[in-house]
C-alpha positions as CSV (number, residue, x, y, z in Angstrom):
1,M,45.0,8.1,3.9
2,T,47.8,6.5,1.9
3,P,46.8,4.4,-1.2
4,A,47.7,1.2,0.6
5,A,45.3,2.2,3.4
6,V,42.3,2.8,1.2
7,P,39.7,0.2,2.0
8,T,38.9,-2.1,-0.9
9,V,36.0,-4.5,-1.6
10,F,37.1,-7.4,-3.8
11,V,34.3,-9.0,-5.7
12,I,34.5,-12.5,-7.3
13,D,31.5,-13.5,-9.5
14,D,31.4,-15.3,-12.8
15,D,28.6,-13.1,-14.1
16,D,29.9,-9.8,-15.6
17,L,26.5,-8.0,-15.1
18,V,26.6,-8.9,-11.4
19,R,30.2,-7.6,-11.0
20,T,29.3,-4.4,-12.8
21,A,26.2,-3.9,-10.7
22,I,28.1,-4.5,-7.4
23,R,31.0,-2.2,-8.5
24,G,28.5,0.6,-9.3
25,M,26.7,0.2,-6.0
26,L,30.0,0.3,-4.1
27,K,31.1,3.3,-6.0
28,S,27.9,5.1,-5.3
29,V,28.6,5.0,-1.6
30,G,32.3,5.9,-2.0
31,L,33.9,2.5,-1.7
32,R,36.8,1.3,-3.9
33,S,36.4,-2.1,-5.5
34,E,38.2,-4.5,-7.7
35,T,36.3,-7.3,-9.5
36,F,37.3,-10.7,-10.7
37,G,35.6,-13.4,-12.8
38,T,37.3,-16.3,-11.1
39,P,39.1,-17.1,-7.8
40,Q,42.3,-17.6,-9.8
41,E,42.2,-14.0,-11.1
42,F,41.9,-12.8,-7.5
43,L,44.8,-15.0,-6.3
44,C,47.0,-13.7,-9.2
45,S,46.3,-10.1,-8.6
46,K,48.5,-7.7,-6.6
47,R,46.2,-6.7,-3.7
48,P,46.8,-3.6,-1.6
49,D,47.7,-4.1,2.1
50,G,44.9,-1.9,3.4
51,P,41.6,-3.0,5.0
52,S,39.5,-5.1,2.7
53,C,36.7,-7.6,2.4
54,L,35.7,-10.1,-0.2
55,V,32.2,-10.4,-1.8
56,L,32.2,-14.0,-3.1
57,D,29.6,-15.9,-5.2
58,V,28.8,-19.3,-3.7
59,R,28.1,-20.9,-7.0
60,L,31.1,-20.5,-9.3
61,P,32.1,-22.8,-12.2
62,G,34.9,-25.2,-11.0
63,V,35.7,-24.3,-7.4
64,S,32.7,-23.2,-5.3
65,G,32.8,-20.1,-3.2
66,L,32.9,-22.3,-0.1
67,D,35.8,-24.4,-1.4
68,F,37.6,-21.2,-2.2
69,Q,37.0,-20.0,1.4
70,R,38.8,-23.1,2.6
71,E,41.7,-22.6,0.1
72,L,42.1,-19.0,1.4
73,A,42.2,-20.3,5.0
74,Q,44.7,-23.0,4.2
75,A,46.9,-20.5,2.5
76,G,46.8,-18.1,5.5
77,I,44.9,-15.4,3.6
78,R,42.6,-13.9,6.2
79,I,39.9,-11.7,4.8
80,P,36.3,-11.1,5.8
81,I,34.0,-12.7,3.3
82,I,30.4,-11.8,2.3
83,F,28.8,-14.6,0.4
84,I,26.2,-14.0,-2.3
85,I,24.1,-16.3,-4.4
86,G,21.7,-15.7,-7.2
87,H,19.5,-18.6,-6.5
């Protein structure tokens, strides 16, 4: 598998401990992940072209996860999203 084809799970959560826990869980089952504290960090990153999904916190400071989902759709960024919430 070429590096671009390696599946990646992107994680956006404002809580560093949550990001670390999810990254560790994904690594334990052999999945590659990249984590971000804000949706803006995700948008500014260079993302590989391979298969991917997004684990997205619903409750983020500023833009909510649901608002960010709409922004992605409007920008033509098509990625499966798994929503999480700590409440």
